[in-house]
C-alpha positions in Angstrom: -130.8 -173.4 39.9 -128.5 -170.3 40.1 -131.6 -168.0 41.9 -131.9 -170.3 44.9 -127.9 -170.2 45.3 -128.1 -166.5 45.2 -130.6 -166.4 48.2 -128.5 -168.8 50.0 -125.5 -166.7 49.5 -127.3 -163.5 51.0 -128.2 -165.6 53.9 -124.6 -166.5 54.4 -123.5 -162.9 54.4 -126.1 -162.1 57.2 -124.9 -165.2 59.1 -121.2 -164.0 58.9 -122.4 -160.7 60.4 -124.2 -162.1 63.0 -121.4 -164.5 63.9 -119.0 -161.4 64.4 -120.6 -161.1 67.9 -119.6 -164.6 69.0 -116.6 -164.5 71.4 -113.3 -164.7 69.8 -112.5 -168.0 71.5 -115.0 -169.9 69.7 -114.0 -171.6 66.4 -116.4 -171.2 63.4 -117.1 -173.8 60.8 -118.7 -173.4 57.2 -120.7 -176.6 56.3 -122.5 -177.3 53.1 -125.4 -179.7 53.5 -126.5 -182.4 50.8 -129.0 -179.7 49.3 -126.1 -177.1 48.8 -127.1 -175.0 51.7 -124.1 -173.3 53.4 -124.5 -173.3 57.3 -122.2 -171.6 59.7 -121.8 -173.1 63.3 -119.5 -173.5 66.2 -120.2 -177.2 66.5 -117.3 -179.2 65.3 -118.0 -181.4 62.1 -118.9 -185.2 62.7 -116.1 -187.6 61.6 -116.4 -187.7 57.8 -118.5 -184.6 57.6 -116.7 -181.9 55.3 -116.4 -178.4 57.0 -114.0 -175.5 56.5 -112.8 -173.3 59.3 -113.8 -169.8 59.2 -111.2 -167.0 60.1 -113.0 -164.1 61.8 -111.5 -160.6 62.2 -110.8 -159.3 65.8 -113.4 -156.4 65.0 -113.6 -153.1 67.0 -114.3 -152.8 70.5 -115.8 -149.8 72.5 -115.4 -149.3 76.3 -118.8 -148.0 77.0 -117.9 -146.9 80.5 -114.8 -144.8 79.4 -116.8 -143.3 76.5 -119.5 -142.0 78.7 -119.1 -138.3 80.0 -117.5 -138.1 83.5 -119.9 -137.0 86.3 -118.6 -135.9 89.7 -120.0 -138.3 92.2 -122.0 -136.8 95.2 -119.2 -137.7 97.6 -116.4 -136.1 95.6 -118.5 -132.9 95.0 -119.3 -132.7 98.9 -115.6 -133.1 99.7 -114.8 -130.4 97.1 -117.3 -128.0 98.4 -116.2 -128.5 102.2 -112.6 -127.9 101.1 -113.5 -124.6 99.5 -115.5 -123.7 102.6 -112.6 -124.5 104.9 -110.4 -122.0 102.8 -112.5 -119.2 103.8 -111.6 -117.2 106.8 -114.3 -118.1 109.5 -114.3 -116.0 112.9 -114.1 -117.9 116.0 -117.3 -116.4 117.2 -119.1 -112.9 117.2 -120.9 -110.9 119.7 -124.6 -110.9 119.6 -125.5 -108.2 122.0 -123.8 -105.1 123.6 -125.8 -102.7 125.8 -125.5 -100.0 128.3 -128.3 -101.3 130.9 -127.5 -98.6 133.7 -128.2 -95.7 133.7 -131.3 -96.9 132.0 -132.1 -95.0 128.7 -133.7 -91.6 129.3 -133.2 -92.0 133.2 -132.9 -89.1 135.6 -130.2 -89.4 137.9 -129.7 -87.3 141.1 -126.2 -87.2 142.5 -124.7 -84.0 143.9 -121.2 -85.3 143.6 -121.7 -86.2 139.9 -120.8 -89.8 140.6 -122.3 -92.2 138.1 -122.0 -96.1 137.7 -122.4 -97.4 134.2 -123.0 -101.1 133.6 -122.7 -102.9 130.5 -124.1 -106.1 129.3 -122.6 -108.2 126.6 -123.3 -111.7 124.9 -121.2 -113.8 124.6 -118.7 -112.8 127.4 -115.7 -110.6 126.4 -113.1 -112.8 124.6 -109.6 -112.7 125.4 -107.6 -109.9 123.7 -110.7 -107.8 123.5 -111.6 -104.6 125.5 -114.6 -102.7 126.4 -114.5 -99.0 125.4 -117.0 -96.6 127.1 -117.9 -93.2 125.1 -119.9 -90.4 126.5 -121.0 -87.5 124.5 -119.0 -88.8 121.6 -115.6 -88.9 123.5 -114.0 -92.1 124.7 -113.5 -91.9 128.4 -112.5 -95.2 129.7 -111.2 -98.5 128.0 -111.5 -101.6 130.2 -112.0 -105.3 130.6 -114.8 -105.0 133.3 -118.6 -104.4 132.6 -119.1 -102.0 135.5 -117.4 -98.4 135.2 -117.5 -95.7 137.8 -117.5 -92.1 136.6 -116.8 -89.1 138.9 -117.6 -85.5 138.6 -119.9 -85.9 135.9 -121.6 -82.5 134.8 -125.1 -81.9 135.3 -127.3 -82.1 132.2 -128.0 -84.7 129.6 -125.4 -87.2 128.4 -125.2 -89.8 125.7 -123.4 -93.2 126.6 -122.3 -95.8 124.3 -120.2 -99.0 124.5 -117.9 -100.5 121.9 -116.0 -103.8 122.0 -112.4 -103.3 120.2 -109.8 -105.8 119.5 -106.0 -105.8 119.9 -105.6 -103.3 117.0 -108.1 -101.0 118.4 -110.7 -101.8 115.6 -114.4 -101.9 116.8 -116.1 -105.3 116.5 -119.6 -104.2 117.9 -121.1 -101.1 119.3 -124.2 -100.6 121.5 -127.2 -98.3 120.7 -126.9 -94.7 122.4 -128.3 -94.5 125.9 -129.1 -91.2 127.3 -129.5 -90.1 131.0 -130.1 -86.9 132.7 -127.9 -85.8 135.8 -129.1 -83.5 138.3 -126.8 -82.0 140.9 -127.6 -79.4 143.6 -125.7 -76.2 144.1 -126.1 -72.9 145.7 -127.9 -71.6 142.6 -130.1 -74.6 142.3 -130.9 -75.3 146.0 -134.4 -74.5 146.7 -135.2 -71.3 148.6 -135.5 -71.5 152.4 -136.9 -69.0 154.8 -134.3 -67.2 156.9 -133.7 -68.9 160.2 -135.2 -66.9 163.1 -132.8 -65.5 165.4 -132.7 -66.5 169.3 -135.2 -64.7 171.5 -133.9 -61.5 173.0 -131.2 -60.9 170.4 
């Protein structure tokens, strides 16, 4: 007789553990049937049926969401990244091309007075506050905002041109590749020999 009661007692303990998952609002009753079996239920006893109310502890609860490691969402990551990028100094725009186009590279120019017109190509156009600086044979000879520069009395021989874009502080933003031209000027020494003019007849 004692052995069956022991088995029933173990079952009762398991039932109590399972009942701990029932919402706290439900009332639990312990009922002993005619065979001496103990049953736990949340169904109220019928009139005349003996049942004991069971007090359950509140137990422990875990907030699963808060216990998980926090992950940065794609939206917040993107926002943070864009904020970091915005803190970097980004220039308004840069120059893609600067070139001396005239005289053409390695061109021969014949001009007895030594007048040479230099043309410069730039892309994009010169921005406000910037200037063009023209250099010849390693020496700056003109600072201007125009892309066409007239030079006078240039010595005969080979010369190297180079253009630069400078800002308000005089710092160079971009420089062109060197461009070479060869200037020829006539003079008494270099003029071709001509036969003497014949004197008038009878003189």
